[in-house]
C-alpha positions in Angstrom: 66.6 143.7 -48.3 65.7 144.0 -44.6 69.0 142.7 -43.2 71.2 144.9 -41.0 74.3 143.0 -42.1 75.0 145.2 -45.2 76.1 144.0 -48.6 79.7 143.1 -47.7 78.9 141.1 -44.6 75.8 139.4 -45.9 75.5 135.7 -46.1 72.3 133.6 -46.3 73.1 131.3 -43.4 73.9 134.2 -41.1 70.9 136.2 -42.2 68.6 133.3 -41.6 69.8 133.3 -37.9 69.7 137.1 -37.5 66.6 139.2 -36.6 65.7 141.8 -39.3 63.1 144.5 -39.8 60.3 142.1 -40.4 61.1 140.3 -37.2 61.1 143.6 -35.3 57.7 144.6 -36.8 56.2 141.3 -35.7 57.7 141.6 -32.2 56.1 145.1 -32.0 52.7 143.5 -32.7 52.4 144.6 -36.3 50.9 142.0 -38.5 53.3 141.3 -41.4 52.5 139.3 -44.5 55.3 138.9 -47.0 54.4 137.9 -50.5 57.3 136.7 -52.5 56.1 137.9 -55.9 59.0 140.1 -56.8 61.6 137.4 -57.4 64.3 138.2 -59.9 65.6 141.4 -61.3 62.6 142.1 -63.5 64.8 143.8 -66.0 66.0 146.4 -63.5 69.6 145.3 -64.0 69.5 146.2 -67.7 72.8 146.7 -69.4 74.3 150.3 -69.2 74.8 150.2 -72.9 71.1 149.6 -73.6 70.0 152.3 -71.2 72.6 154.8 -72.6 71.2 154.2 -76.1 67.9 155.8 -74.9 69.7 158.9 -73.4 68.4 161.3 -76.0 64.8 160.1 -75.9 62.2 162.7 -74.7 60.7 161.3 -71.5 57.7 162.1 -69.3 56.2 160.7 -66.1 54.3 158.3 -68.3 57.5 156.5 -69.1 58.2 156.0 -65.4 54.7 154.7 -64.9 54.9 152.1 -67.6 58.5 151.2 -66.6 57.4 150.4 -63.1 54.4 148.4 -64.4 56.8 146.4 -66.6 59.3 145.9 -63.8 56.5 144.5 -61.6 55.5 142.1 -64.4 52.2 143.8 -65.0 51.0 143.2 -68.6 47.4 144.4 -68.7 45.5 146.7 -71.1 47.0 149.8 -69.4 50.7 148.7 -69.8 52.3 150.1 -73.0 55.7 148.4 -73.7 56.6 151.3 -76.0 56.6 153.6 -73.0 58.6 151.1 -70.8 62.2 152.3 -70.6 63.5 148.9 -69.9 61.5 146.9 -72.4 64.1 147.5 -75.3 66.7 146.2 -72.9 65.0 142.9 -72.4 63.3 144.1 -69.1 
């Protein structure tokens, strides 16, 4: 995500030996704390067919809000899976 290598040139061994944005921020004296709590696709890579099936749905900003909560794995009292655009797609 923070690699200057680009998608085509990216490799894990090369990236591990290369400086990236986080390294530059630390070098500049900015304290950086990386929390790896966003592992996995979280349903973002839903099938195009499933998303296309929702094309005619009336949407509002509330759908975006609940979709972001669902993508982040938040399932609290405020999250409504019926408003999550990715929930029907297994997201």
